N, C-alpha and C positions, 0 to 999 in steps of 0.2 A: 420830326413833327414841326420844327421851327425853321427849317431850311438852313440849319447850321452845317458848316463844312465838316466833313468827316475827319479831316486832319487838324481840326481846331483843338485847343487845349482841353484835356480830360474828357474828350467826347466818347472815348471807348467805353468808359464806365456807364455812360448814360444810354448807350445804343441798345443794349438788350432790353432795358425797360421800355424804350420807345417802341421796339418791335412787339413787346408784350401788349402795350397799350393799343398799338395799331391792330394787332390780331383780334383784340376784343371789339374794337370799333368795326372791323370788317368781317367778323365771324370766321376768322382764319382763311379768308378767300384770297388774300394777296399772295402771289407766287413770284412776283417780279419786283425789282428794285432799280432805282436810279439815284445815284448820289447827288445831293444838292450841289449845284455849280460843278458837276462832273468831278468832284473832289476825291475820287478813288485814285490813289497813287501809292508809292512804296511806303509812305508814312502811315497810310490808312488801309493797307492791304489786309489787315486783320478782319475787315468787314466781310470778306468772302467766307472766312471760316465761320463767322457768326451767322451769316445767311444760310450756310449749309446746315448748321445746327437747327435752324428754324424751318428747314425743308423748303427753302426758296428754290425755284427752278431756273430762273434766268436773271440776268443783270444787264443794264444798259448804261454803264457809267464811264466807259472807256472812249476817248476821242483819239483816233490815230493821227493826230496832228498836234503841233505845239502852239499854244497861245500864252499870253501873259498870266492867265488864271489857271490853266489846266492843260492836260494833254499827255498822251503816251505815244510818241511819234512812230515807234517801231512795232506797234500792235497791228495785227491783221485787219483788213477791211471787212472780211466776211466773218460770220459767227464762228466762235471757237469755245472750247472748254477752258474755263479760267480757274486758277487756284491762287491762293494768297502768295505762293512762291513764284508764280508765272503769270503776271498780269499782262505781259505783252507777247505771249506765245501760247499755242495750243498745248494743253496737257491732257492726254487721253484719260487720266485718272480723275480729272475734275468732275464735280457733280453739277456745277452751274454753267449754263450756256451764256456766254457773253455776246451781246449784240452791239458792236461798236457803232458809234454815230457816223452818219454818212459824211464823207470828205470829198474835196475836189481840188483841182489846181486853179488858182486865181492869181493872175499877174506873176506867174512863175513860182508861187508859194503854195504849199499844201495847207488848206484851211478847212474848218468845219463848215458844213452847208446843210445840216439836217434839221432845219426848222427854227422856231423861236426867233431870237435876235437876228439870226442869219437870213431867215425868210424875209424879215422886215427891212434889212439893211443892204444886203447884196443885190445886184441887178437880178431881177426875177428869172431871166434866162439862164443864169448860173445854176439855180436850183433845178430847173427843168432839165438842163443838160446833164447834171450829175445824176438825176434819177434815170435818165435814158441810158447813161453809161453803165450804171449799176445793173440795170435790167439786161443790157447786152452781155454783161459778164455773168449773168444769172446769180447775182448777189443781192440780197435784200438791202435796199437803201433805207437805213433806219432814220426815221423822221419823227420829230416830236412837236407838239404845240401846247401852249398853256391855255387853259380855258379862258383866262382873263384877256388873252389876245384876241379872242373871237367876240368879246363883248366890251369894246373900249368905252362904250357909253356908261358902263358901270364901274370902270376902273378909276379909283380915287386918285387925284393928282396931288401927291404929297411932295413936300419939298425935299429934293435930293441934291447931291453934288452934281456938277455939270456932267461928269462922266456917267454916273448912275442914272441921271435923268435921261440921257441919250440912250443908254442900254435898255431902259425900261419903257420909254414912251415913243421912241422914234418909229414913225410910219405905222403906228397901231391901226390907223384907219384903212390900211391896205391889206391887212391879214385875211379878213373874211373873203374878199374877192379873190385873192391869190389861192386860198385854200379851195374855193369853189372850182377854180381852173385846174388845180392839181388833181382834185377828186374826179373831175370829168375826164382827165387825160391819162391817168395812171391807175393801176390796180393796187389797192392797199389791203393789208390784213393786220391782224393782231399778232403779238408775239406768241400767244397761246395757240392760235390756229396754225401759225407757221410751224411751231414745234410738233403739233399733232400730225401735220401733213408731211413732215420731213423726218419723222422719228425712225 
């Protein structure tokens, strides 16, 4: 509810209550989850068991690349069944489908490229090339966007550290135009529709 990292101190005790509160707010409609700051890792793998108990269907918290904030570099690029004991490999007994964030090679390094900060910061051709590559491999290129990135005129400019200021505000004015181009040139769907069409 507050974008706390899942691996932060004592967060496990709070998580079930947050899911209960969210279920009330959404009338139990939420079936998918994404960890704040992609903070699903070995320390927070208990989350998958909790999501299963709450009948969640899919998760999109794994990034198959290593950054200084997150990453599970050995995870598959394509959707797979995830469990708390196998975050980075397909487990046929898993109940939750993991949709890993889209990645690409950039200057010889594997990096995330699936929207948000990456859409704003990387050369735009890198995002388009990655989407084409995933399409050619018949893998869904998982892509996200924050609502506030589409309406920068309503985004309050609060005082942040130099690093966080860059991460939050850099190239906000380019997002809407870039999204228009992507929506015109690629076919997108929701996780729910993808699961229905590929069950």
